[in-house]
N, C-alpha and C positions, 0 to 999 in steps of 0.2 A: 598631600592630604594631611590635615591637622591631626596630631596624636591626641586621642581622647584621654581624659583623666581616668586613672585607675585606682583601685583600692580593694583590699580584701573584704571591706565592709559593704561594697556595692552589690546589690542583688542582680543587677543586669548592667551591661556596658552603657557608657555615655556615648552620644553621637560623635563621630569622628570629625565633624565640622566644628568651626570655632564657636564658642559660647557667645551669647548676645549681650548679657547684662551681668555686671558684678555688683555685689551689695553685701551688707552685713545685716543680720537680724540680731538685735540686742534687747536686753532687759525684758525677757519674755516671761509671761505667766500663762501656763497651760492649764485650763480647766476643762474637764471632760465629764460627760454624762452618758450613762447607758440609755439607749433609745430603742423603742419598738421599731424594728425594720419596716413594718407596714406603714408607719407614720413618717418614716424618712424617705422611702422610695419615691413618692410623688415629687420630691424636690430634686430628683436626679434626672439628667437627660437620658434618652433612650440609648442603650448600648453599654451603660455602666451598671455593674453589679455591686451591691453593698459588700464590703470586705468585713468579715466577722472574725472575732477572736473568741474561741470557746463558745460559739453560737451567739455571741453578743455583738450588737452594733454600737458605735460610739459617735457622738458629735462633740466637737471642741469649740471653745471660745478662747481666743488668744489675743490679748493686748501686748504690743511690743513697739520697738522703734526700728524703722527701716533707716539704715545709716549708709551714707556714701553710695547711694544708688547711682550707677553710671553705665552707659554703653561701653562695651569693650574698647580699650584704647583711649578713652577720654577721661578727663579728670572729673572729680565730684564738683558740684556747683554749690557754694554756700547758700543756705536758706531754701534750696530746692531739692538737694539730694538726700536730705535727712528729714524725716517726719514720723509722726506717730501713726500706727496702723492697728486696727482692731478687726479681726476676722472671725467668721463662723465657718467651720470646716467639718467635713466628715471623711470617711475612709472607704475607698472604692477599689475595684480591680477590673481589669480588662485583659483578656488573653494571658492571664498569669502574671501581669505586671501590676503590682499594688501601688496605689498612689493616693493623692489627696484631691477632693473636690471642694471648692469654696462656694458656700451658699451666698455669702456676701463678704465684702472687704470694705471697711470704712477707713478713710485715710485723710489726713490733713495735708493734702497735696493736690492742687488743681491740675497740675501737669499729669500726675499719675492717673487721676480720675478721668481725664480726657483721653489720655493715650492708651492705657491698658485695656479698656473695653474694645477699642478699635483694633488694636494690634493682637490682643490675646483672647478677647471675649470674656475677660474676667469682670465680675459684677462689682466694680469699684463704685463707691458713692462718697461724696465729700462730707466730712464731719469735722467739727471743732474738737480736736483730740489732743491729748497730751499724756505722756508717761514720764514720771519723775522718780528719781531714786533719792531716798532719804535714809542714809546709812544702809542698813540691811533691808529696809522696806521699799517696796515699789508702790507708788500711787498712780492710778490711771483713771482717766475720765474722758468720755467721748459723747458727743451729741450730734446725730446726723442732721444735716441742714434741711433735707427734703421732708422728713416726717417726724423728726424729733426722737427717733429711736436712740437709746443710750446704754452705755455701760459705765458704771461707777463702782470703784472699790479699791482695796489695797491688798498686797500680798507680801509674804516674806518666806525665805527658805528655812528649812529645818533639816537637821541631820547632816550627813556628810555628802560629798560629791559622788555621783554615780555615773556609770556608763551602762546603757541598756544591754543586757545579755540576750543572746538569741533565744527565741521561743517564749519570751516573757511579754506581758502586756505592754510594758514600757517600750520594748523594741517594736512592737506592733504599732504603737502610737507615734513614736519619734522617727524611726528610721524609714523615711519615705523619700524616694528619689525621683519622683515625677508627679506632675499635677495634670488633671484633666479639665477640659473646658469645652463648651459648645460655642463655636464661632462660625458665623455665616452659614448656619444650617448644617454644620458638620462637626462631629466629635473629634477633638484634637487632644494631643498630648504634648507636654513640655517637660524636658528633663531638667533635673536640679542636682547639682553636685555640692557636697559639703563633707566635712569630716564627721565622725560619729558625735552625737550630742553628748554634752556633759551637763548634768542637771542635779538639782536637789528635789526632794519632796518639799511640799509647801503648805502654807496656811493662807486662807483667803477670807476677807470680810467684804461681802458684796452688798452694796446699797441698792443698785438698780441693774437690771439686765434685760431690757426690752429688746436688745439685739436678738437674743435667742427666743424670747417669749413670743415674738411676732410670727414664729414658724409653727406654733400650736402643736407641739409634739407631746404634750401632756407631761412636761418635766417640771420639777421644782427648780426654777431657774436661778434661785439664790443659794442652792446647796449642791455644788458639783460633787460627783462621786470620786474624782481623782484630781489632785492638784500637784503641779510641778513648777519649779522656777529655774530658769537658766540665764546665765550671763549672755549666751548667744554664740554665734560663729560667723565665719565668712561663707558666702554662697555664690555660686555661678549658675546662671540659668540659660537655657537655650531657647531659640525661637520655637513657636508651636509647629507641630507637624500633624499629618493625618494620623489618627489613632489606629485606623485599620491598616494592616501591613500584610505583605505577601507571607512573611515569616518573621516572628518576633526576634529571631536570631540573625536575620539577614539585613544588614545595614546598607545594601546597595540601592541606588536609584533604579527605577524601572521604566521601560518603554513599552507601552501597549499599542500594538499595531494590528491592522486588519490581516488576519491569517488567510484570507481569500483573495488577496490583492498582490499581483505580481510586482507592482511598484513598491509596496511595503516590504516585500521579501528582498528586493534589491537594495532598498534603503537600509534595512537591518544588516544585511551582509556587508554593505559598503562601510557603515559605521563600525561594525565589529572588527573588521580587518584593519582599521585605522585608529583604534583607540590609543590615547596617549598612555605613557607609562604610569602605572598606578591607578588607572581608571578601570572600573569593572562595572559595566552596565548590564542589568538584567532585562530579559525580554519575555513578553507573554502575548499570545494572540488576544485580541480584545474579548472574545467570547470564551476564553479559558476561565475555569472557575475561580482561579486566583485573581485574575484581573477583574472579573465581574464582582467579586466580593468587595474589592476596594472601590470600584466605580459606583456601586449601589449605595455607598455611604457618603458620596459627595453631594454638594448642593444640587438642586434640581437642574439649574442651568448648565452644569457640567455633566451631571448624570445622564441627561437626555440628549447630549450632543453626539452626532455621528462624526467621530473625530479620532485622530491619533492622540494618545495621552502620554505625557511625560510626568512621572512622579519624581521630583528633584528636591532633595533636602526636605522631604515630607510635604511638599506643596505640589498640587496638581496643575498642570498647564495643558491646554488643548490648542488645536489648530496651529496657526503660525507661531503663537507664543511657545508652543512645544517645539515646532520645527526649527526655529532659529537657535534654540538651546541645544540642539543635537551637537553643534560644532564645539561646544564647551567640553565635550568628552574626547575630542579628537586631537590629533597632533597639532603642534603650535601653528603651522602654516594654514590649517583649516580654522583654528580658533581665531585667527586674525580677522576673519569675516564677520565675527559677531557684532562688533560696534557698528560696522557698515550696515548690516542687515537691520539692526535696531533703529537706524535712522529712518527706515521706511515706515510711514504711518501705519498704525495697526489696521484701520479699515482697508487700506490698499493691500496689506499683507494677507488679510483674511479673504479678500476677493480672489487673489491669486490662488490661495489654498483651496477655496471652494471650487474654482474652475478645474484645477488639477484633480481634486477628489471626484468631481462629477464625471470626468471623461477618462479616468485612469484605466478602466477596464477595456476601453477601446484601443489603447496603445500598449498595454501590458497584459500578456497572457495570464489568465487565472491559473495558479498552481494547482496540481492535482491533490497536493497535501501541503500542510504547513511545514516549511523546511528551515526557517530561521531558528537560531539556537534558543532553546528553552532549558534552563537548569535551575 
């Protein structure tokens, strides 16, 4: 198992699996406005609550440079891995984990604008954008290709460098270690690791801000309430996972099985006795409240399936796709079957699964009570 990054500044643990993407966020200007929560809530997906500081909600507009963006283990690609990005974000919370929700992300990167919506559900749109440093000043300009929405202005730092102290507004705005997104009809979370932000207070001269104006929140979009400037930092991000979990402090994968099925009981016992060293798989009957709470947040095609469920690395698998992944938790001589099982076409695998599921009660006695391990 991969060792998760740690730090005293982290409000919750990072996933134990490997991160997906490495990047740098550079030359950032943070502009924030207080916003009426009632005008912000309609822009959020179901399941997310607005995170408040002293009863106030905030929305931010941040122009910056995404630098050396690359998948883990691969090098940055010149003219592709570095580009300007302008985003509009707000601050949300789910199950006690505070994070960021992006209303929009404009970027001068066709690759990002094509890939990120499909892989993460993030609202990327292509824009002609640039951020330039001229001595202490930052100049930034973007114009979205689809509808012409733009952000134009300059900024500069003032005062001395700061690190946000706990319980301050700056800490609330800066120290966020996950983002939320809605992807394929399901609320998801992605974890983000970086060191604490170092920043200055700042000054801004805004010429145009139709990025924020388009959301009709009743704000003076040319006069932010708070301004900060930062040189930036290195960042690691993980792949998205289901935002709904059995327990926010439980990082295990989970298997949901029919608690009324003798075959499922035998399967759970068989797997549990043969787990590989370091593997710890959780179990729940499908109609257990914990399992139902997760299942009811899945897309309809998964939510309504009469199936075994495997929640692996925050992704839900059903039917044979779940079944063949059981072996990945078992000792090496069982795990060897995985590539062979994967060669069987999915339609054939699912036909076999449905036949077994249909006649399972004829060949396996129904248990009088659910006996597989639940902890």
